C-alpha positions as CSV (number, residue, x, y, z in Angstrom):
1,M,-24.6,-7.9,-1.8
2,K,-23.5,-8.4,-5.3
3,G,-21.2,-5.8,-6.8
4,T,-18.7,-3.5,-5.2
5,L,-19.3,-1.6,-1.9
6,V,-17.2,1.0,-0.1
7,A,-18.1,1.2,3.6
8,L,-16.9,4.4,5.4
9,D,-17.2,4.3,9.3
10,H,-15.2,5.0,12.5
11,L,-13.7,2.5,14.9
12,D,-13.2,4.0,18.4
13,G,-13.4,7.5,17.0
14,R,-10.8,6.7,14.2
15,E,-11.6,6.7,10.5
16,A,-12.0,3.3,8.8
17,A,-12.8,2.2,5.3
18,A,-13.7,-1.2,3.9
19,L,-13.9,-2.5,0.3
20,M,-16.5,-5.3,-0.3
21,V,-16.7,-7.2,-3.5
22,D,-19.7,-9.5,-3.8
23,G,-20.0,-9.6,-0.1
24,R,-16.4,-10.5,0.6
25,L,-14.0,-8.1,2.3
26,Q,-11.1,-7.3,-0.2
27,D,-9.5,-4.3,1.6
28,L,-9.5,-2.6,4.9
29,L,-8.0,0.7,6.1
30,I,-7.9,1.9,9.7
31,A,-6.4,5.1,11.0
32,P,-3.7,4.6,13.6
33,E,-3.8,6.2,17.1
34,S,-2.7,9.8,17.2
35,D,0.5,9.0,18.9
36,A,1.5,6.3,16.3
37,P,4.3,6.9,13.8
38,P,3.6,9.2,10.9
39,V,1.4,7.6,8.1
40,P,2.7,6.8,4.7
41,G,2.4,9.8,2.4
42,S,3.2,12.4,5.1
43,V,5.7,15.1,3.9
44,F,8.4,16.5,6.2
45,R,11.0,19.2,6.1
46,A,13.8,17.1,7.5
47,V,17.4,17.7,8.6
48,F,20.2,15.5,7.4
49,D,21.8,14.0,10.5
50,R,24.4,11.4,9.6
51,P,25.2,8.7,7.0
52,M,24.6,5.0,7.8
53,K,27.9,3.4,6.8
54,G,27.5,0.0,5.3
55,Q,23.8,0.4,4.6
56,G,24.0,3.0,1.8
57,G,21.6,5.4,3.4
58,A,21.3,8.1,6.1
59,I,19.5,9.2,9.2
60,V,17.5,12.3,9.0
61,R,15.8,14.3,11.8
62,L,12.1,14.6,12.0
63,P,10.1,16.6,14.4
64,N,9.4,13.7,16.7
65,G,12.0,11.1,15.8
66,S,14.3,10.0,12.9
67,G,13.9,8.8,9.5
68,F,16.0,6.5,7.4
69,L,16.8,7.8,3.8
70,R,18.2,5.4,1.3
71,Q,19.5,8.2,-1.0
72,S,22.2,10.3,0.8
73,K,24.7,11.3,-2.0
74,G,25.5,15.0,-1.9
75,L,24.0,15.8,1.4
76,A,25.8,17.4,4.3
77,P,24.9,17.3,8.0
78,G,22.6,20.0,9.0
79,Q,21.2,20.4,5.5
80,S,17.4,20.5,5.2
81,L,15.5,18.6,2.5
82,L,12.1,17.3,1.8
83,V,11.1,13.8,2.5
84,Q,8.0,11.6,2.2
85,V,7.1,8.7,4.5
86,T,7.0,5.5,2.5
87,G,5.9,3.0,5.1
88,Y,5.5,2.2,8.8
89,A,8.8,1.7,10.7
90,E,9.6,-1.7,12.4
91,P,9.6,-1.3,16.3
92,G,12.7,0.5,17.4
93,K,13.8,1.6,13.8
94,A,13.6,4.8,11.9
95,V,10.7,5.7,9.8
96,P,11.4,4.9,6.1
97,V,11.4,8.0,3.9
98,T,12.3,9.0,0.4
99,A,13.5,12.3,-1.2
100,K,11.3,11.5,-4.3
101,V,8.2,13.3,-3.1
102,L,5.0,12.7,-5.0
103,F,1.6,14.5,-4.7
104,K,-1.1,12.0,-5.5
105,S,-4.9,12.3,-6.1
106,R,-7.6,10.1,-7.8
107,Y,-6.6,11.3,-11.2
108,A,-3.3,12.9,-11.0
109,I,0.3,12.4,-9.5
110,V,2.5,15.5,-9.5
111,T,6.2,14.8,-9.4
112,P,8.1,17.9,-8.6
113,F,11.5,16.4,-9.2
114,A,10.8,14.4,-12.3
115,R,9.8,16.3,-15.4
116,G,7.5,15.0,-18.2
117,L,3.8,14.4,-18.8
118,N,2.8,10.7,-18.8
119,I,-0.4,8.8,-19.0
120,S,-1.1,5.3,-17.4
121,R,-0.4,2.6,-19.9
122,S,-3.7,1.0,-19.0
123,I,-5.4,3.6,-21.0
124,R,-4.8,2.3,-24.5
125,D,-7.4,4.4,-26.6
126,D,-5.2,6.8,-28.6
127,V,-8.0,9.4,-28.9
128,R,-8.5,9.4,-25.1
129,R,-4.8,9.7,-24.6
130,D,-4.6,12.7,-26.8
131,E,-7.6,14.3,-25.0
132,L,-5.9,13.7,-21.7
133,L,-2.6,15.3,-23.0
134,V,-4.3,18.4,-23.9
135,I,-5.8,18.7,-20.3
136,A,-2.3,18.0,-18.9
137,H,-0.7,20.6,-21.1
138,D,-3.2,23.2,-20.2
139,E,-2.9,22.7,-16.5
140,M,1.0,22.3,-16.3
141,Q,2.2,24.8,-18.8
142,D,3.5,27.3,-16.3
143,V,5.2,25.0,-13.9
144,A,8.3,22.9,-14.0
145,F,6.7,19.8,-12.5
146,G,6.1,16.4,-13.9
147,L,2.7,14.7,-14.1
148,I,1.3,11.3,-14.3
149,L,-2.4,10.8,-15.2
150,R,-3.8,7.7,-13.5
151,S,-5.9,4.9,-15.0
152,A,-9.0,6.4,-13.3
153,C,-8.9,9.2,-15.9
154,E,-10.1,6.9,-18.7
155,D,-13.8,7.5,-18.0
156,A,-13.7,10.5,-15.7
157,D,-15.2,13.9,-16.4
158,E,-12.5,16.3,-17.9
159,V,-13.4,19.1,-15.5
160,D,-12.8,16.8,-12.6
161,I,-9.5,15.7,-14.0
162,A,-8.4,19.3,-14.6
163,E,-9.4,20.3,-11.0
164,D,-7.5,17.4,-9.6
165,I,-4.4,18.3,-11.5
166,A,-4.6,21.9,-10.3
167,A,-5.1,21.0,-6.8
168,M,-2.1,18.7,-6.8
169,R,0.1,21.2,-8.7
170,D,-0.8,24.0,-6.2
171,Q,-0.2,21.8,-3.3
172,A,3.2,20.7,-4.6
173,A,4.2,24.4,-5.1
174,Q,3.1,25.4,-1.6
175,I,5.0,22.5,0.1
176,L,8.2,23.1,-2.0
177,Q,8.0,26.8,-0.8
178,D,7.5,25.7,2.9
179,G,10.5,23.3,2.4
180,D,13.1,26.0,2.6
181,G,13.3,26.3,6.4
182,K,16.1,25.1,8.6
183,T,14.3,23.0,11.3
184,A,12.4,19.7,11.0
185,K,8.7,20.2,10.4
186,L,5.6,18.4,9.3
187,L,4.4,20.0,6.1
188,L,1.6,17.6,5.0
189,E,-0.3,14.8,6.8
190,G,-0.5,11.6,5.0
191,P,-4.0,10.6,3.6
192,T,-6.7,9.2,6.0
193,P,-8.6,5.9,5.2
194,H,-11.6,7.8,3.8
195,A,-9.4,9.9,1.5
196,L,-7.5,6.7,0.4
197,A,-10.7,5.0,-0.3
198,W,-11.7,7.7,-2.6
199,R,-8.3,8.0,-4.1
200,D,-7.4,4.5,-4.8
201,W,-10.4,2.3,-5.0
202,D,-12.4,1.7,-8.2
203,Q,-15.8,3.5,-8.5
204,P,-18.1,1.3,-6.4
205,D,-21.8,0.5,-7.0
206,L,-22.6,1.8,-3.6
207,V,-21.0,4.0,-0.9
208,A,-22.2,3.4,2.6
209,N,-21.1,6.5,4.5
210,Q,-22.9,6.5,7.9
211,S,-22.2,5.4,11.4
212,G,-22.9,1.6,11.7
213,S,-22.1,0.8,8.1
214,F,-19.5,-1.7,9.1
215,E,-22.1,-3.6,11.0
216,D,-24.8,-3.3,8.4
217,H,-22.7,-4.7,5.6
218,G,-20.8,-7.6,7.4
219,V,-17.4,-5.8,7.7
220,L,-17.2,-6.4,11.5
221,D,-17.7,-10.1,11.0
222,A,-15.1,-10.3,8.3
223,M,-12.7,-8.4,10.7
224,D,-13.4,-10.9,13.5
225,A,-12.0,-13.6,11.2
226,L,-8.8,-11.6,10.8
227,M,-8.1,-12.1,14.6
228,H,-7.6,-15.8,13.9
229,V,-4.5,-17.4,12.4
230,D,-6.2,-20.0,10.4
231,V,-7.9,-19.3,7.1
232,P,-10.1,-22.0,5.4
233,L,-9.4,-22.9,1.9
234,S,-11.4,-25.2,-0.6
235,S,-11.7,-28.9,-0.1
236,G,-11.1,-29.0,3.6
237,A,-7.6,-27.3,3.2
238,S,-6.4,-24.3,5.3
239,L,-3.6,-21.9,5.6
240,Y,-2.2,-20.5,8.9
241,V,-0.8,-16.9,8.9
242,E,1.3,-16.2,12.0
243,P,3.3,-13.0,12.5
244,T,6.4,-13.3,14.7
245,R,9.0,-10.8,15.6
246,A,11.4,-11.8,12.9
247,L,8.9,-12.7,10.0
248,V,5.5,-13.8,8.9
249,A,5.2,-17.6,8.9
250,V,2.5,-19.1,6.5
251,D,1.7,-22.8,6.8
252,V,-0.4,-24.8,4.2
253,N,-2.4,-27.7,5.5
254,T,-4.3,-30.1,3.1
255,G,-6.6,-31.4,5.9
256,A,-7.7,-35.1,5.8
257,D,-6.7,-35.7,2.3
258,T,-2.8,-36.1,2.2
259,S,-2.5,-37.2,-1.5
260,P,0.0,-35.4,-3.8
261,A,-2.9,-34.0,-5.8
262,A,-4.5,-32.5,-2.6
263,G,-1.0,-30.9,-1.8
264,L,-0.9,-29.2,-5.2
265,K,-4.5,-28.0,-5.0
266,A,-4.0,-26.5,-1.5
267,N,-0.9,-24.8,-2.5
268,L,-2.6,-23.1,-5.6
269,A,-5.5,-22.1,-3.3
270,C,-2.9,-20.5,-0.9
271,A,-1.2,-18.7,-3.8
272,R,-4.6,-17.2,-4.7
273,E,-5.7,-16.2,-1.2
274,L,-2.4,-15.0,0.3
275,P,-2.2,-11.4,-1.0
276,R,-5.6,-10.8,0.2
277,Q,-4.8,-12.1,3.7
278,L,-1.6,-10.2,4.1
279,R,-3.2,-7.1,2.8
280,L,-6.2,-7.3,5.2
281,R,-4.0,-8.2,8.1
282,G,-1.6,-5.4,7.3
283,L,1.4,-7.7,7.4
284,G,4.8,-7.0,5.7
285,G,8.5,-7.6,5.9
286,Q,9.8,-11.2,5.3
287,V,7.2,-13.7,4.6
288,T,8.1,-17.4,4.6
289,I,5.6,-20.1,3.2
290,D,5.8,-23.7,4.1
291,F,3.8,-25.3,1.3
292,A,2.1,-28.7,1.5
293,P,4.2,-31.5,0.2
294,M,4.2,-31.7,-3.7
295,A,6.4,-32.9,-6.4
296,K,9.4,-30.7,-7.2
297,K,8.3,-30.4,-10.7
298,E,5.1,-28.6,-9.6
299,R,7.0,-25.8,-7.9
300,R,7.0,-23.7,-11.0
301,T,3.1,-24.0,-11.4
302,V,2.8,-22.7,-7.8
303,E,5.3,-20.0,-8.3
304,N,3.5,-18.8,-11.4
305,A,0.2,-18.7,-9.4
306,L,1.9,-16.6,-6.8
307,R,3.2,-14.2,-9.3
308,S,-0.1,-13.8,-11.0
309,A,-1.8,-13.2,-7.6
310,F,0.6,-10.6,-6.3
311,R,0.8,-8.8,-9.6
312,A,-2.9,-7.7,-9.0
313,D,-2.1,-6.6,-5.4
314,V,-1.8,-3.0,-4.4
315,I,1.2,-3.4,-2.1
316,E,4.8,-3.9,-3.5
317,T,6.0,-7.4,-2.9
318,A,9.2,-9.0,-4.1
319,L,9.0,-12.9,-4.8
320,V,12.5,-14.0,-3.6
321,G,12.2,-17.7,-4.3
322,W,12.7,-21.2,-2.9
323,T,15.0,-21.9,0.0
324,P,17.2,-25.0,0.4
325,L,14.6,-26.4,2.8
326,G,11.8,-26.1,0.3
327,H,10.1,-23.0,1.8
328,Y,9.2,-20.0,-0.3
329,E,10.2,-16.4,0.6
330,L,8.6,-13.0,-0.1
331,Q,9.5,-9.6,0.9
332,R,6.7,-7.2,1.4
333,K,6.6,-3.4,2.0
334,R,5.3,-2.3,5.3
335,E,2.7,0.0,4.1
336,R,0.2,-0.7,6.9
337,L,0.0,-1.3,10.6
338,P,-1.0,-4.8,11.6
339,V,-4.7,-5.0,11.8
340,R,-4.5,-6.6,15.4
341,D,-2.6,-3.5,16.5
342,A,-4.9,-1.0,14.6
343,I,-8.0,-2.7,16.2
344,A,-6.6,-3.1,19.6
345,G,-5.4,0.6,19.5
């Protein structure tokens, strides 16, 4: 199918959402098992436990485990505070959390601890920006919260935007009120895959929201490909994506053509495809790329292609740089569970 399709379905009773663009899988969200760690976006009343000397952070108590908070200045043991889950924990480690709690919907982000009204910089029309500011002022005039209006506001109905702002404003007020207790407690579940699809994906040409939509629109076949480590590229080249306990190893292979030109071509193809593969596979942490042989002078070209590709990705990724052995390293936020674990669960 040409165009953009959002497929909403269930896998083993758990919500799942897929974004297809021109028949190709671009994003995939699968709800974890009920006994999995809390999902990103969940808000807790936590209890400060102890500082982590040498790591610049602290351990906080959650209802069913512990969280790692990077900001610990001014906190005392036993003090309660609001925290929000920012990613999935590595095995055996505390859940990453932040005290900078946000309440996010399709059009609005309410920031209780950061004042000010802001509009996405991608909205450049001055008339539209002025219209949005009027809506923002009307809905936020009686509260001391900050607000960010997202890029989706540009073509949205003004009533829908106002309702979205009001919903997030009221939710924030309720959560802050509930945050005054003394014991650790879950105050807000993180968004489900279907809610995330509505919130974060652009308006599609078609939404398929019925049982079997994954099979009907080729999502299951695309998911099968994610179970393999090898990914075909153009001109017979391929890349291999293999998660290990310590890091994600990526190897680029030119295939039968071993010429320098083939190496550069394969490396550029890898740079363009890698964000999609990491996103769909739910992989994060340290990523080490073993590019195909190429001249040293071509490294800048490949690195520029990497930067361009990851700039358009939805998950925060830091491009660290080249190692002495000629590998390239990335550090990627763990916002999702590995797709192998999600499907197997």
